[in-house]
All heavy atoms as an XYZ file, in Angstrom:
820
protein
N     -12.908    160.416     97.606
C     -12.523    159.349     98.493
C     -12.019    160.011     99.784
O     -11.243    160.925     99.736
C     -11.454    158.472     97.830
C     -10.939    157.401     98.659
S      -9.870    156.153     97.832
C      -9.175    156.909     96.433
N     -12.442    159.476    100.899
C     -11.951    159.999    102.204
C     -11.306    158.842    102.951
O     -11.542    157.682    102.616
C     -13.116    160.576    103.031
O     -14.018    159.500    103.370
C     -13.854    161.648    102.340
N     -10.492    159.092    103.976
C      -9.822    158.033    104.713
C     -10.791    156.974    105.274
O     -10.490    155.814    105.327
C      -9.129    158.736    105.852
C      -8.850    160.098    105.268
C     -10.026    160.384    104.409
N     -11.996    157.373    105.643
C     -12.956    156.428    106.221
C     -13.525    155.499    105.161
O     -14.157    154.539    105.470
C     -14.072    157.164    106.939
O     -14.794    157.965    106.020
N     -13.268    155.773    103.854
C     -13.819    154.921    102.827
C     -12.904    153.745    102.438
O     -13.307    152.970    101.583
C     -14.098    155.745    101.546
C     -15.207    156.716    101.725
C     -15.424    157.541    100.495
O     -14.442    158.048     99.903
N     -16.632    157.717    100.072
N     -11.726    153.650    103.017
C     -10.853    152.547    102.738
C     -10.870    151.559    103.892
O     -10.223    151.741    104.931
C      -9.407    153.039    102.478
C      -9.385    154.123    101.434
C      -8.512    151.843    102.105
C      -9.798    153.702    100.068
N     -11.688    150.504    103.828
C     -11.767    149.540    104.933
C     -10.494    148.718    105.022
O      -9.644    148.733    104.130
C     -12.913    148.663    104.506
C     -13.042    148.810    103.034
C     -12.552    150.185    102.668
N     -10.355    147.999    106.103
C      -9.161    147.170    106.302
C      -9.137    145.981    105.286
O      -8.038    145.532    105.010
C      -9.127    146.636    107.728
C      -8.805    147.742    108.724
C      -8.726    147.202    110.168
O      -9.026    146.027    110.393
O      -8.452    148.045    111.051
N     -10.312    145.567    104.846
C     -10.348    144.463    103.854
C     -11.445    144.780    102.861
O     -12.546    145.216    103.229
C     -10.656    143.131    104.513
C     -10.835    142.000    103.540
N      -9.760    141.401    102.912
C     -11.930    141.488    102.939
C     -10.209    140.509    102.023
N     -11.533    140.566    102.063
N     -11.109    144.642    101.571
C     -12.096    144.758    100.482
C     -11.562    144.027     99.275
O     -10.396    143.646     99.168
C     -12.346    146.210    100.187
C     -11.200    146.997     99.671
C     -10.982    147.202     98.304
C     -10.273    147.591    100.544
C      -9.901    147.878     97.803
C      -9.197    148.326    100.109
C      -8.995    148.467     98.743
N     -12.440    143.816     98.293
C     -12.132    143.150     97.053
C     -12.618    143.998     95.922
O     -13.563    144.791     96.072
C     -12.791    141.782     96.947
C     -12.284    140.789     97.947
C     -13.009    139.438     97.795
O     -14.062    139.349     97.186
O     -12.430    138.466     98.368
N     -11.911    143.892     94.784
C     -12.390    144.582     93.567
C     -11.962    143.747     92.373
O     -10.972    142.993     92.401
C     -11.818    145.962     93.504
C     -10.292    146.074     93.344
C      -9.812    147.448     92.908
N     -10.225    148.531     93.839
C      -9.481    149.590     94.031
N      -8.354    149.783     93.348
N      -9.870    150.526     94.844
N     -12.708    143.928     91.297
C     -12.395    143.352     90.027
C     -11.546    144.310     89.260
O     -11.931    145.490     89.136
C     -13.600    142.927     89.205
O     -14.401    142.024     90.011
C     -13.287    142.294     87.891
N     -10.379    143.842     88.779
C      -9.476    144.727     88.005
C      -9.291    144.188     86.590
O      -9.224    142.979     86.412
C      -8.128    144.780     88.715
C      -8.195    145.448     90.094
S      -6.592    145.453     90.950
C      -5.582    146.374     89.849
N      -9.308    145.091     85.649
C      -9.072    144.732     84.221
C      -7.588    144.691     83.919
O      -7.046    145.667     83.415
N      -6.966    143.634     84.326
C      -5.531    143.492     84.046
C      -5.158    142.007     84.127
O      -5.910    141.150     84.642
C      -4.650    144.290     85.054
S      -4.794    143.736     86.711
N      -3.945    141.668     83.663
C      -3.462    140.339     83.782
C      -2.544    140.258     85.044
O      -2.186    141.274     85.615
C      -2.610    139.974     82.574
O      -1.432    140.763     82.496
N      -2.170    139.060     85.420
C      -1.263    138.872     86.506
C       0.097    139.556     86.203
O       0.661    140.173     87.065
C      -1.016    137.329     86.813
C      -0.017    137.120     87.898
C       0.046    135.660     88.338
O      -0.942    135.103     88.780
N       1.234    135.049     88.195
N       0.563    139.428     84.953
C       1.817    140.065     84.549
C       1.728    141.573     84.708
O       2.706    142.229     85.201
C       2.160    139.705     83.127
N       0.586    142.174     84.342
C       0.385    143.584     84.506
C       0.493    143.990     86.006
O       1.246    144.884     86.392
C      -1.016    144.071     84.033
C      -1.248    143.991     82.529
O      -0.211    144.056     81.790
O      -2.373    143.790     82.127
N      -0.243    143.263     86.857
C      -0.242    143.593     88.292
C       1.170    143.491     88.851
O       1.621    144.429     89.569
C      -1.190    142.666     89.020
C      -1.241    142.888     90.567
C      -1.876    144.251     90.845
C      -2.075    141.788     91.155
N       1.909    142.421     88.527
C       3.226    142.243     89.062
C       4.173    143.356     88.565
O       5.102    143.737     89.326
C       3.735    140.856     88.730
C       2.996    139.704     89.378
C       3.530    138.395     88.884
C       2.988    139.809     90.864
N       4.003    143.800     87.354
C       4.871    144.865     86.816
C       4.561    146.192     87.517
O       5.502    146.992     87.757
C       4.591    144.962     85.325
C       5.496    145.884     84.630
C       5.319    145.906     83.099
N       3.971    146.287     82.689
C       3.099    145.410     82.212
N       3.381    144.142     81.991
N       1.857    145.801     81.887
N       3.348    146.413     87.904
C       2.909    147.676     88.552
C       3.333    147.756     90.017
O       3.517    148.845     90.595
C       1.410    147.888     88.457
C       0.869    148.027     87.130
C       1.487    148.514     85.989
C      -0.447    147.699     86.688
N       0.654    148.508     84.975
C      -0.558    148.023     85.376
C      -1.569    147.143     87.339
C      -1.733    147.807     84.596
C      -2.726    146.976     86.633
C      -2.825    147.298     85.313
N       3.438    146.640     90.722
C       3.576    146.631     92.171
C       4.749    147.428     92.689
O       4.505    148.240     93.666
C       3.620    145.180     92.682
C       2.321    144.400     92.674
C       2.574    142.997     93.172
C       1.260    145.125     93.469
N       5.944    147.359     92.208
C       7.048    148.101     92.804
C       6.814    149.597     92.810
O       7.122    150.249     93.838
C       8.240    147.770     91.885
C       7.925    146.398     91.286
C       6.405    146.444     91.083
N       6.244    150.208     91.780
C       5.957    151.624     91.780
C       4.693    151.961     92.508
O       4.593    152.972     93.175
C       5.886    152.159     90.339
C       7.246    152.160     89.655
O       8.293    152.279     90.351
O       7.283    151.968     88.454
N       3.690    151.125     92.396
C       2.390    151.390     93.053
C       2.453    151.267     94.580
O       1.701    151.883     95.281
C       1.339    150.415     92.540
N       3.446    150.497     95.080
C       3.659    150.332     96.528
C       5.033    150.766     96.882
O       5.715    150.157     97.679
C       3.401    148.837     96.884
C       2.022    148.261     96.575
C       1.992    146.784     96.814
C       0.963    148.973     97.428
N       5.490    151.883     96.349
C       6.798    152.457     96.596
C       7.007    152.629     98.089
O       6.112    153.021     98.825
C       6.988    153.743     95.830
N       8.215    152.341     98.534
C       8.533    152.527     99.979
C       8.302    151.273    100.731
O       8.668    151.209    101.898
N       7.721    150.275    100.126
C       7.391    149.054    100.873
C       8.407    147.916    100.502
O       8.996    147.919     99.419
C       5.996    148.532    100.535
N       8.607    147.017    101.411
C       9.370    145.794    101.156
C       8.305    144.838    100.576
O       7.341    144.514    101.232
C       9.975    145.260    102.407
O      10.428    143.916    102.213
N       8.498    144.353     99.356
C       7.468    143.551     98.679
C       7.973    142.089     98.471
O       9.023    141.896     97.947
C       7.089    144.163     97.360
C       6.553    145.605     97.548
C       6.090    143.343     96.579
C       6.391    146.350     96.273
N       7.099    141.151     98.863
C       7.372    139.734     98.634
C       6.216    139.203     97.819
O       5.023    139.379     98.216
C       7.448    138.969     99.926
C       8.541    139.439    100.871
C       9.812    138.724    100.623
C      10.817    139.043    101.753
N      12.095    139.342    101.310
N       6.492    138.560     96.714
C       5.433    138.002     95.822
C       5.630    136.486     95.721
O       6.692    135.997     95.486
C       5.534    138.672     94.448
C       4.511    138.075     93.475
C       5.335    140.158     94.561
N       4.469    135.784     95.842
C       4.459    134.330     95.571
C       3.450    134.174     94.376
O       2.223    134.157     94.610
C       3.983    133.587     96.783
C       3.996    132.102     96.614
O       3.908    131.652     95.458
O       4.104    131.384     97.640
N       3.962    134.046     93.155
C       3.105    133.972     91.985
C       2.296    132.710     91.991
O       1.160    132.748     91.572
C       3.967    134.032     90.718
C       4.600    135.371     90.459
C       5.329    135.424     89.177
O       4.761    135.040     88.129
O       6.481    135.924     89.156
N       2.783    131.597     92.501
C       2.038    130.336     92.538
C       0.868    130.449     93.460
O      -0.219    129.940     93.136
C       2.967    129.181     92.947
C       3.949    128.752     91.887
C       4.727    127.536     92.305
O       4.279    126.798     93.152
O       5.807    127.356     91.692
N       1.076    131.069     94.636
C      -0.041    131.251     95.588
C      -0.888    132.419     95.253
O      -1.926    132.675     95.905
C       0.518    131.379     97.006
C       1.245    130.194     97.538
C       0.295    129.005     97.718
O      -0.803    129.174     98.251
N       0.718    127.840     97.305
N      -0.413    133.248     94.276
C      -1.172    134.512     93.899
C      -1.323    135.375     95.105
O      -2.421    135.790     95.439
C      -2.488    134.178     93.198
C      -2.286    133.396     91.928
C      -3.578    133.164     91.212
N      -3.275    132.451     89.975
C      -4.067    131.540     89.440
N      -5.252    131.340     90.002
N      -3.760    131.009     88.295
N      -0.130    135.724     95.678
C      -0.202    136.465     96.918
C       0.988    137.432     96.910
O       2.115    137.114     96.509
C      -0.019    135.498     98.068
C      -0.094    136.069     99.493
C      -1.508    136.613     99.795
C       0.259    134.982    100.513
N       0.771    138.643     97.400
C       1.807    139.656     97.586
C       1.646    140.262     98.999
O       0.512    140.585     99.399
C       1.688    140.739     96.547
S       2.695    142.188     96.859
N       2.778    140.474     99.682
C       2.780    141.134    100.973
C       3.707    142.337    100.864
O       4.883    142.175    100.529
C       3.189    140.225    102.138
C       3.162    140.993    103.409
C       2.211    139.008    102.218
N       3.195    143.530    101.046
C       3.961    144.759    101.077
C       4.083    145.207    102.529
O       3.043    145.370    103.201
C       3.293    145.795    100.239
N       5.305    145.424    103.012
C       5.529    145.793    104.393
C       6.133    147.129    104.516
O       7.042    147.510    103.833
C       6.459    144.758    105.080
C       5.880    143.397    105.214
C       6.763    142.465    106.078
N       6.236    141.127    106.065
C       5.225    140.720    106.810
N       4.551    141.519    107.594
N       4.796    139.457    106.730
N       5.593    147.910    105.484
C       6.058    149.169    105.857
C       6.420    149.126    107.376
O       6.030    148.141    108.002
C       5.050    150.308    105.635
C       4.767    150.615    104.214
C       5.364    151.512    103.420
C       3.769    149.948    103.409
N       4.827    151.501    102.136
C       3.826    150.584    102.111
C       2.831    148.939    103.614
C       2.990    150.215    101.053
C       2.002    148.577    102.569
C       2.091    149.192    101.338
N       6.984    150.182    107.942
C       7.288    150.193    109.361
C       6.006    150.069    110.201
O       6.022    149.494    111.282
C       7.992    151.466    109.741
C       9.420    151.528    109.171
O       9.948    150.503    108.813
O       9.919    152.635    109.081
N       4.923    150.613    109.701
C       3.671    150.660    110.479
C       2.775    149.392    110.347
O       1.871    149.234    111.052
C       2.838    151.902    110.079
C       2.712    152.076    108.567
C       3.446    152.944    107.827
C       1.803    151.408    107.704
N       3.037    152.860    106.493
C       2.026    151.898    106.370
C       0.820    150.465    107.860
C       1.331    151.516    105.281
C       0.141    150.011    106.773
C       0.404    150.541    105.448
N       3.054    148.556    109.367
C       2.220    147.348    109.138
C       2.411    146.828    107.746
O       3.414    147.045    107.081
N       1.353    146.173    107.244
C       1.460    145.602    105.897
C       0.145    145.578    105.137
O      -0.898    145.742    105.727
C       2.078    144.214    105.947
C       1.191    143.186    106.559
N       1.169    142.929    107.914
C       0.289    142.293    106.045
C       0.310    141.978    108.183
N      -0.228    141.603    107.060
N       0.280    145.372    103.848
C      -0.881    145.185    102.950
C      -0.685    143.851    102.234
O       0.371    143.558    101.718
C      -0.921    146.286    101.912
C      -1.832    146.055    100.706
C      -3.317    145.926    101.136
C      -1.691    147.173     99.676
N      -1.667    142.995    102.377
C      -1.624    141.694    101.662
C      -2.609    141.764    100.456
O      -3.747    142.162    100.647
C      -2.038    140.567    102.585
C      -2.066    139.199    101.942
C      -2.291    138.121    102.918
O      -1.566    137.948    103.859
N      -3.320    137.309    102.633
N      -2.051    141.452     99.314
C      -2.846    141.371     98.115
C      -2.967    139.910     97.673
O      -1.914    139.192     97.601
C      -2.208    142.125     96.945
C      -2.060    143.633     97.095
C      -1.197    144.196     95.957
C      -3.423    144.299     97.108
N      -4.137    139.462     97.410
C      -4.348    138.153     96.855
C      -5.226    138.286     95.619
O      -6.012    139.220     95.500
N      -5.013    137.422     94.629
C      -5.800    137.588     93.414
C      -6.226    136.229     92.839
O      -5.574    135.223     93.069
C      -5.040    138.416     92.349
C      -3.693    137.880     91.944
C      -3.443    137.048     90.904
C      -2.448    138.120     92.540
N      -2.057    136.759     90.867
C      -1.460    137.411     91.836
C      -2.006    138.860     93.669
C      -0.090    137.470     92.194
C      -0.718    138.922     94.004
C       0.257    138.234     93.255
N      -7.302    136.310     92.100
C      -7.861    135.104     91.431
C      -8.065    135.564     89.957
O      -8.662    136.586     89.708
C      -9.163    134.801     92.053
C      -9.985    133.707     91.364
C     -11.393    133.532     91.937
O     -11.643    133.999     93.075
O     -12.199    132.877     91.262
N      -7.557    134.775     89.075
C      -7.668    135.085     87.627
C      -9.108    134.675     87.185
O      -9.527    133.541     87.412
C      -6.607    134.375     86.841
C      -5.247    134.891     87.289
C      -6.817    134.626     85.333
C      -4.032    134.185     86.730
N      -9.756    135.612     86.568
C     -11.166    135.387     86.128
C     -11.154    135.287     84.614
O     -10.124    135.517     83.942
C     -12.040    136.597     86.478
C     -12.124    136.936     87.988
C     -12.910    138.237     88.171
C     -12.732    135.839     88.744
N     -12.318    134.875     84.062
C     -12.461    134.807     82.621
C     -12.305    136.191     82.022
O     -12.700    137.191     82.638
C     -13.802    134.269     82.188
C     -13.924    132.775     82.276
C     -15.218    132.327     81.609
O     -16.252    132.975     81.734
N     -15.141    131.215     80.918
N     -11.730    136.294     80.816
C     -11.600    137.562     80.164
C     -12.998    138.094     79.893
O     -13.936    137.349     79.666
C     -10.902    137.410     78.810
C      -9.389    137.120     78.983
O      -8.919    137.060     80.081
O      -8.746    137.007     77.901
N     -13.111    139.399     79.972
C     -14.365    140.126     79.569
C     -14.267    140.380     78.104
O     -13.220    140.885     77.579
C     -14.552    141.448     80.290
C     -14.769    141.185     81.752
C     -15.926    142.031     82.257
N     -16.248    141.668     83.601
C     -16.151    142.473     84.676
N     -15.850    143.755     84.482
N     -16.458    142.039     85.848
N     -15.299    140.088     77.348
C     -15.300    140.225     75.925
C     -16.392    141.228     75.510
O     -17.549    141.090     75.927
C     -15.542    138.875     75.220
C     -14.406    137.913     75.483
C     -14.450    136.749     74.601
C     -13.426    135.737     74.972
N     -12.069    136.076     74.637
N     -16.019    142.163     74.674
C     -16.931    143.159     74.094
C     -16.641    143.155     72.617
O     -15.556    143.670     72.190
C     -16.715    144.559     74.738
C     -16.860    144.518     76.248
C     -17.670    145.602     74.103
C     -16.413    145.775     76.980
N     -17.512    142.537     71.850
C     -17.268    142.326     70.461
C     -15.952    141.658     70.237
O     -15.722    140.584     70.782
C     -17.347    143.683     69.639
N     -14.980    142.260     69.559
C     -13.662    141.611     69.377
C     -12.639    142.016     70.405
O     -11.549    141.447     70.462
C     -13.137    142.022     67.983
C     -13.933    141.557     66.817
C     -13.358    142.074     65.473
C     -14.046    140.017     66.760
N     -13.039    142.834     71.354
C     -12.158    143.271     72.437
C     -12.200    142.223     73.568
O     -13.271    141.791     73.988
C     -12.614    144.607     72.999
C     -11.824    145.173     74.141
C     -10.407    145.528     73.739
C     -12.493    146.457     74.671
N     -11.038    141.886     74.034
C     -10.896    140.922     75.192
C     -10.057    141.552     76.288
O      -8.943    141.965     76.029
C     -10.283    139.624     74.708
O     -10.203    138.691     75.755
N     -10.614    141.684     77.473
C      -9.936    142.332     78.595
C      -9.703    141.304     79.672
O     -10.635    140.719     80.184
C     -10.782    143.480     79.181
C     -11.102    144.508     78.059
C     -10.049    144.126     80.371
C     -12.125    145.527     78.465
N      -8.393    141.071     80.020
C      -8.157    140.125     81.116
C      -8.701    140.708     82.419
O      -8.642    141.932     82.658
C      -6.628    140.016     81.162
C      -6.147    141.270     80.465
C      -7.168    141.680     79.502
N      -9.159    139.831     83.284
C      -9.723    140.274     84.582
C      -9.265    139.441     85.741
O      -9.004    138.255     85.591
C     -11.297    140.224     84.538
S     -12.071    141.413     83.462
N      -9.142    140.100     86.855
C      -8.798    139.432     88.093
C      -9.580    139.996     89.229
O      -9.931    141.171     89.264
C      -7.291    139.625     88.413
C      -6.328    139.087     87.363
S      -4.635    139.043     87.837
C      -4.397    140.381     88.915
N      -9.897    139.105     90.224
C     -10.518    139.602     91.452
C      -9.322    139.733     92.418
O      -8.553    138.764     92.676
C     -11.525    138.605     92.012
C     -12.167    139.097     93.327
C     -13.376    138.298     93.721
C     -13.019    136.854     93.983
N     -14.143    136.120     94.567
N      -9.181    140.932     92.938
C      -8.003    141.256     93.861
C      -8.525    141.605     95.193
O      -9.454    142.464     95.338
C      -7.168    142.408     93.249
C      -5.991    142.715     94.166
C      -6.666    142.072     91.848
N      -7.996    140.968     96.250
C      -8.355    141.319     97.617
C      -7.274    142.101     98.225
O      -6.080    141.842     98.051
C      -8.694    140.028     98.422
O      -7.512    139.335     98.609
N      -7.633    143.109     98.996
C      -6.745    144.014     99.745
C      -7.043    143.846    101.227
O      -8.146    144.040    101.634
C      -7.012    145.461     99.347
C      -6.696    145.782     97.884
C      -7.585    145.407     96.878
C      -5.582    146.496     97.510
C      -7.369    145.730     95.588
C      -5.341    146.835     96.233
C      -6.223    146.451     95.205
N      -5.963    143.511    101.997
C      -6.104    143.388    103.416
C      -4.994    144.150    104.127
O      -3.826    143.780    103.987
C      -6.060    141.917    103.882
O      -7.038    141.149    103.170
C      -6.330    141.753    105.370
N      -5.370    145.260    104.756
C      -4.426    146.072    105.496
C      -4.354    145.626    106.939
O      -5.391    145.317    107.558
C      -4.919    147.534    105.503
C      -4.741    148.242    104.166
C      -5.761    148.247    103.210
C      -3.501    148.912    103.888
C      -5.549    148.897    102.012
C      -3.388    149.541    102.661
C      -4.342    149.545    101.719
O      -4.216    150.222    100.514
N      -3.152    145.632    107.509
C      -2.935    145.280    108.902
C      -2.026    146.300    109.531
O      -0.939    146.540    109.006
C      -2.383    143.838    109.000
O      -2.152    143.549    110.386
N      -2.465    146.874    110.677
C      -1.617    147.874    111.364
C      -1.714    149.298    110.837
O      -0.953    150.091    111.290
N      -2.518    149.527    109.848
C      -2.608    150.824    109.198
C      -3.693    151.690    109.787
O      -4.793    151.155    110.047
C      -2.798    150.722    107.711
N      -3.446    152.943    109.921
C      -4.581    153.881    110.353
C      -5.416    154.157    109.051
O      -5.023    153.828    107.967
C      -4.009    155.219    110.832
O      -3.268    155.858    109.715
C      -3.023    155.003    111.987
N      -6.503    154.772    109.290
C      -7.415    155.132    108.127
C      -6.668    156.024    107.223
O      -6.841    155.859    105.965
C      -8.672    155.773    108.672
N      -5.881    156.962    107.682
C      -5.164    157.889    106.821
C      -4.080    157.154    106.031
O      -3.884    157.403    104.808
C      -4.537    158.996    107.663
C      -3.753    160.048    106.828
C      -4.587    160.788    105.814
O      -5.813    160.878    105.966
O      -3.994    161.264    104.809
N      -3.383    156.186    106.647
C      -2.380    155.359    105.918
C      -3.010    154.580    104.855
O      -2.436    154.496    103.721
C      -1.606    154.509    106.934
C      -0.634    155.331    107.803
C      -0.110    154.487    108.960
O      -0.832    153.678    109.549
N       1.164    154.724    109.316
N      -4.144    153.919    105.127
C      -4.819    153.140    104.112
C      -5.240    154.053    102.952
O      -5.021    153.690    101.803
C      -6.113    152.497    104.714
C      -5.770    151.351    105.672
C      -7.046    150.525    105.995
N      -8.179    151.260    106.489
C      -8.479    151.504    107.766
N      -7.607    151.090    108.718
N      -9.483    152.188    108.089
N      -5.745    155.232    103.250
C      -6.124    156.153    102.261
C      -4.963    156.547    101.350
O      -5.049    156.506    100.128
C      -6.732    157.416    102.894
C      -6.988    158.542    101.917
C      -8.077    158.455    101.025
C      -6.186    159.617    101.862
C      -8.301    159.481    100.128
C      -6.367    160.660    100.961
C      -7.448    160.601    100.054
N      -3.829    156.929    101.955
C      -2.655    157.336    101.176
C      -2.089    156.241    100.335
O      -1.792    156.484     99.161
C      -1.537    157.888    102.145
C      -1.962    159.164    102.802
C      -2.266    160.321    101.860
O      -1.724    160.412    100.787
N      -3.192    161.192    102.221
N      -1.965    155.032    100.879
C      -1.414    153.899    100.090
C      -2.388    153.557     98.983
O      -1.957    153.343     97.807
C      -1.222    152.667    100.991
C      -0.112    152.989    102.030
C      -0.843    151.433    100.160
C       1.270    153.285    101.447
N      -3.718    153.477     99.249
C      -4.650    153.075     98.223
C      -4.754    154.144     97.129
O      -4.873    153.840     95.965
C      -6.024    152.824     98.850
C      -6.978    152.032     97.960
C      -6.394    150.617     97.654
O      -5.954    149.907     98.579
N      -6.401    150.275     96.391
N      -4.700    155.391     97.561
C      -4.765    156.506     96.552
C      -3.583    156.436     95.576
O      -3.698    156.479     94.349
C      -4.766    157.832     97.314
C      -4.801    159.005     96.368
C      -4.943    160.297     97.273
N      -4.756    161.443     96.425
C      -3.647    162.167     96.344
N      -2.598    161.807     97.077
N      -3.498    163.187     95.545
N      -2.406    156.208     96.118
C      -1.198    156.102     95.256
C      -1.326    154.874     94.354
O      -0.970    154.939     93.195
C       0.077    156.070     96.120
C       1.285    155.949     95.306
C       2.522    156.094     96.131
C       3.740    156.102     95.162
N       4.943    156.534     95.791
N      -1.747    153.757     94.947
C      -1.923    152.496     94.171
C      -2.850    152.727     93.049
O      -2.578    152.418     91.880
C      -2.399    151.359     95.077
C      -2.532    150.061     94.424
C      -1.524    149.155     94.423
C      -3.715    149.721     93.787
C      -1.628    147.929     93.803
C      -3.891    148.494     93.156
C      -2.821    147.579     93.166
N      -4.032    153.314     93.331
C      -5.074    153.522     92.328
C      -4.614    154.491     91.199
O      -4.850    154.258     90.046
C      -6.361    153.999     92.953
C      -7.075    152.952     93.810
O      -6.717    151.738     93.678
O      -7.917    153.349     94.604
N      -3.941    155.556     91.638
C      -3.398    156.533     90.596
C      -2.368    155.885     89.726
O      -2.314    156.130     88.524
C      -2.857    157.762     91.292
C      -3.878    158.689     91.885
C      -3.143    159.767     92.741
C      -4.755    159.310     90.860
N      -1.559    155.014     90.288
C      -0.464    154.396     89.532
C      -1.005    153.379     88.475
O      -0.465    153.224     87.425
C       0.511    153.684     90.443
C       1.670    153.135     89.669
N       2.679    153.899     89.176
C       1.903    151.865     89.238
C       3.526    153.154     88.480
N       3.111    151.937     88.530
N      -2.102    152.680     88.845
C      -2.590    151.665     87.899
C      -3.596    152.186     86.886
O      -3.990    151.377     86.013
C      -3.121    150.403     88.646
C      -4.368    150.817     89.456
C      -2.073    149.809     89.566
C      -5.151    149.614     89.927
N      -3.994    153.402     86.972
C      -4.958    153.942     86.000
C      -4.316    153.866     84.613
O      -3.175    154.191     84.384
C      -5.301    155.389     86.312
C      -6.216    155.497     87.438
C      -6.565    157.005     87.723
O      -5.943    157.856     87.217
N      -7.563    157.145     88.543
N      -5.148    153.467     83.649
C      -4.766    153.465     82.251
C      -5.782    154.108     81.410
O      -6.950    154.211     81.788
C      -4.566    152.019     81.782
C      -3.488    151.301     82.551
C      -3.311    149.933     81.977
N      -4.441    149.084     82.390
C      -4.661    147.887     81.972
N      -3.818    147.279     81.190
N      -5.703    147.219     82.346
N      -5.344    154.619     80.280
C      -6.331    155.212     79.360
C      -6.875    156.506     79.913
O      -6.241    157.277     80.595
N      -8.139    156.661     79.632
C      -8.849    157.872     80.173
C      -8.672    159.107     79.259
O      -8.080    159.012     78.237
N      -9.215    160.149     79.757
C      -9.060    161.356     78.999
C     -10.312    162.150     79.073
O     -11.195    161.964     79.794
């Protein structure tokens, strides 16, 4: 991943619940002032240089045999951030929310 690969706005499908996402936000967006509106499914993280707005839509669970994975479509909108700032924030966010693997 390079700084030019993090656009100002993008969406992704994440395998998590709303509770998971809200639990991860303080550490995943460390250093930011975070305001969450669970009813509107919206989070705004503010830094001195600008902000990141996260919005999410709860999707149907993905099912694989007996396994059920909660899914959400999450939109990321950066405002006031340089390409390098977007890269650093997104890299930290992505590393923090990784689960499993090996």
